[in-house]
C-alpha positions in Angstrom: 0.0 0.0 0.0 2.8 2.4 0.9 4.8 1.6 -2.2 1.6 2.1 -4.4 1.1 5.5 -2.8 4.7 6.5 -3.5 4.4 5.3 -7.1 1.2 7.4 -7.5 3.0 10.5 -6.1 5.8 10.1 -8.5 3.5 9.7 -11.5 1.5 12.8 -10.4 4.7 14.8 -10.0 5.9 14.0 -13.5 2.5 15.0 -14.9 2.5 18.3 -13.0 6.0 19.2 -14.0 5.3 18.3 -17.6 2.2 20.4 -17.5 4.2 23.3 -16.1 6.7 23.1 -18.9 4.0 23.2 -21.5 2.5 26.4 -19.8 5.9 28.1 -19.8 6.3 27.2 -23.5 2.8 28.6 -24.2 3.9 31.9 -22.6 7.0 32.0 -24.9 5.4 30.9 -28.1 1.9 32.4 -28.0 -0.2 35.2 -26.5 1.7 38.1 -28.1 -0.5 40.7 -26.5 0.3 39.3 -23.0 -3.3 39.3 -21.9 -3.0 35.8 -20.2 0.8 35.8 -19.6 0.6 36.5 -15.9 -2.0 33.8 -15.3 -0.1 31.2 -17.3 3.1 32.0 -15.4 1.4 31.6 -12.1 -0.3 28.4 -13.1 3.0 27.0 -14.5 4.9 27.9 -11.3 2.2 26.4 -9.2 2.3 23.1 -11.2 6.1 22.9 -11.0 6.2 23.5 -7.2 3.3 21.1 -6.6 5.1 18.5 -8.8 8.4 18.9 -6.8 6.5 18.4 -3.5 4.8 15.2 -4.8 8.2 14.0 -6.1 9.7 14.5 -2.6 6.8 12.5 -1.0 7.1 9.8 -3.6 10.7 8.8 -2.6 11.5 5.7 -0.6 13.0 5.6 2.9 16.5 6.4 1.5 15.5 9.9 0.5 17.4 12.4 2.6 15.1 14.6 4.8 17.1 17.7 3.9 16.7 16.9 0.2 13.0 16.3 0.5 12.7 19.6 2.4 14.4 21.5 -0.4 12.5 19.8 -3.1 9.2 20.7 -1.5 10.0 24.4 -1.5 11.8 24.6 -4.9 10.6 27.6 -6.8 8.6 29.2 -3.9 10.9 32.3 -3.8 10.5 32.7 -7.6 6.8 32.3 -7.4 6.5 34.8 -4.5 8.6 37.4 -6.3 6.5 37.0 -9.4 3.3 37.5 -7.4 4.8 40.5 -5.6 6.0 42.1 -8.9 2.4 41.7 -10.2 1.2 43.8 -7.2 0.3 40.9 -4.9 0.3 41.8 -1.2 -1.1 40.7 2.1 -2.4 37.1 2.7 -3.8 34.7 0.1 -7.4 33.6 0.7 -8.4 30.0 0.2 -11.9 29.9 -1.1 -14.2 26.9 -0.5 -15.6 24.9 -3.4 -18.7 26.4 -5.0 -20.2 22.9 -5.5 -19.8 19.3 -4.4 -17.6 18.6 -7.3 -15.8 21.9 -7.1 -12.2 22.6 -5.9 -10.6 24.9 -3.4 -9.2 28.0 -5.1 -6.7 30.6 -4.0 -7.4 34.3 -4.3 -4.3 36.6 -4.1 -5.1 40.3 -3.6 -3.3 42.8 -5.7 -2.7 46.5 -5.3 -4.6 48.4 -8.1 -1.9 51.1 -8.1 0.7 48.6 -9.0 -1.2 46.8 -11.7 -4.0 48.5 -13.8 -7.2 46.5 -14.2 -7.6 45.6 -17.9 -11.0 46.1 -19.5 -11.2 42.5 -20.7 -10.2 41.0 -17.3 -6.6 40.4 -18.2 -6.5 37.3 -15.9 -7.7 39.4 -12.9 -10.8 38.8 -10.7 -12.7 40.5 -7.9 -13.5 39.1 -4.5 -15.3 41.1 -1.8 -14.5 44.3 -3.5 -10.8 43.5 -3.9 -8.9 43.0 -7.2 -6.6 40.0 -7.5 -5.8 36.7 -9.2 -7.5 33.3 -8.7 -5.3 30.3 -9.1 -5.2 26.6 -7.9 -3.4 26.4 -4.6 -0.1 24.6 -4.5 -1.5 21.7 -2.4 -4.6 21.2 -4.6 -3.1 18.1 -6.4 -2.0 16.6 -3.1 -5.5 16.8 -1.7 -6.9 15.3 -4.9 -4.4 12.4 -4.6 -5.4 11.8 -1.0 -9.1 11.7 -1.9 -8.5 9.4 -4.9 -5.9 7.0 -3.6 -7.0 6.7 0.0 -10.8 7.1 -0.3 -10.3 10.2 1.9 -13.4 12.1 2.9 -13.1 15.5 4.7 -15.5 15.8 7.6 -17.7 18.9 7.9 -17.5 18.7 11.8 -14.8 20.9 13.2 -13.5 18.3 15.7 -13.5 15.4 13.2 -11.8 17.6 10.6 -9.0 18.5 12.9 -8.5 14.7 13.6 -8.4 14.1 9.8 -5.7 16.8 9.4 -3.6 15.1 12.1 -4.0 11.7 10.4 -2.8 13.2 7.1 0.2 14.9 8.5 1.2 12.3 11.0 0.4 9.0 9.2 -0.4 9.4 5.5 2.4 11.9 4.7 4.6 11.3 7.8 6.0 14.8 7.8 5.5 15.4 11.5 5.6 13.3 14.7 2.6 15.1 16.3 0.1 17.8 15.5 -1.5 19.9 18.2 -4.5 22.1 17.4 -5.9 25.1 19.4 -8.7 27.5 18.5 -9.0 31.1 19.7 -12.1 32.7 18.2 -11.6 32.9 14.5 -7.9 31.8 14.7 -6.8 28.2 14.6 -3.3 27.4 15.6 -1.5 24.2 14.4 1.7 23.2 16.2 3.8 20.8 14.1 6.3 18.8 16.2 9.5 17.6 14.6 8.4 18.9 11.2 10.4 17.2 8.4 10.5 20.2 6.1 11.4 22.9 8.6 15.0 23.5 7.5 14.1 24.9 4.1 11.1 26.7 5.6 13.4 28.5 8.0 15.7 29.5 5.1 12.7 30.7 3.1 11.3 32.8 6.0 14.7 34.3 6.7 15.0 35.5 3.0 11.3 36.5 2.5 9.0 36.0 5.5 6.0 37.6 3.7 5.9 34.7 1.2 4.4 32.4 3.9 1.1 34.3 3.8 1.3 35.5 0.2 1.8 32.0 -1.4 1.7 29.3 1.3 3.6 26.2 0.4 3.4 22.4 0.9 1.9 21.6 4.3 0.7 25.1 5.1 -1.3 25.2 1.8 -2.6 21.6 2.4 -4.0 22.4 5.8 -5.7 25.5 4.5 -7.2 23.6 1.6 -8.5 20.9 4.0 -10.1 23.5 6.3 -11.7 25.5 3.4 -13.0 22.3 1.8 -14.3 20.6 5.0 -15.8 23.6 6.8 -16.9 25.5 3.6 -15.3 28.7 4.8 -12.6 31.1 3.7 -9.2 30.6 5.2 -6.1 32.7 5.2 -2.7 32.1 6.8 -2.0 34.9 9.4 1.6 34.1 10.3 4.1 31.4 11.1 6.5 30.9 14.0 9.4 28.4 14.0 11.7 26.8 16.6 14.5 25.1 14.7 16.5 24.2 17.8 18.8 21.2 18.1 16.1 19.1 19.9 12.9 20.4 18.4 11.9 21.1 14.8 8.6 22.8 15.8 6.5 25.2 13.8 3.2 27.0 14.6 0.9 28.0 11.9 -1.9 30.6 12.5 -5.0 30.5 10.3 -7.9 32.9 10.2 -11.3 31.5 9.4 -14.1 33.6 7.9 -17.6 32.4 7.7 -17.5 29.6 10.3 -19.0 29.9 13.7 -16.7 29.2 16.6 
């Protein structure tokens, strides 16, 4: 069962990376007016990073933890800079599916002063009065694989959903030893103990701490997707704190929920 899951992750990673390459080629060879260039670049970068993370998960026991950590965050800095150059700011908002067969989408607000709104849309959208871009979240393919390969169903009950998130992080993906969850009003705090990917997370935060909220990566994105899908509410990552000490690789992730009663 474990080997089958690793094989599926590897196949999915190849497909995503191949799709990303095709999108990058489409940007170079077509769309001379540049109307969809930004959207294609974002989708291509999202596909590449998601593919790299699935590739890391698809390795066997001999895969070095440091290598898996770096693979999972490969390209995040480039994607974050691209989003920022396009006027992106603040925190990305994970939107719940609009139907039973729908998918979680990610809305990234943009500053109108930095990027003029084009009359034909130009790849931009509006959400609650804000202008931004809507893309698939980085962890979307991972959640799809979990649902397909493990008959995984997200509970709509808050307590059961938190248990499902623990199961995914601790058992199915095995990226943490233990997950603690605490809620304070509209804020839910996840504490990841002995987090496998924390070395590269620490490097990324040291270079560009705002990217954690602007374009959440790997596990941060997956948890947000699971909350938005399960509770049918909007979710944004508020901030992240890390303790990368010699004895503890611990990380705390603060999410803000909108539209779900405490």
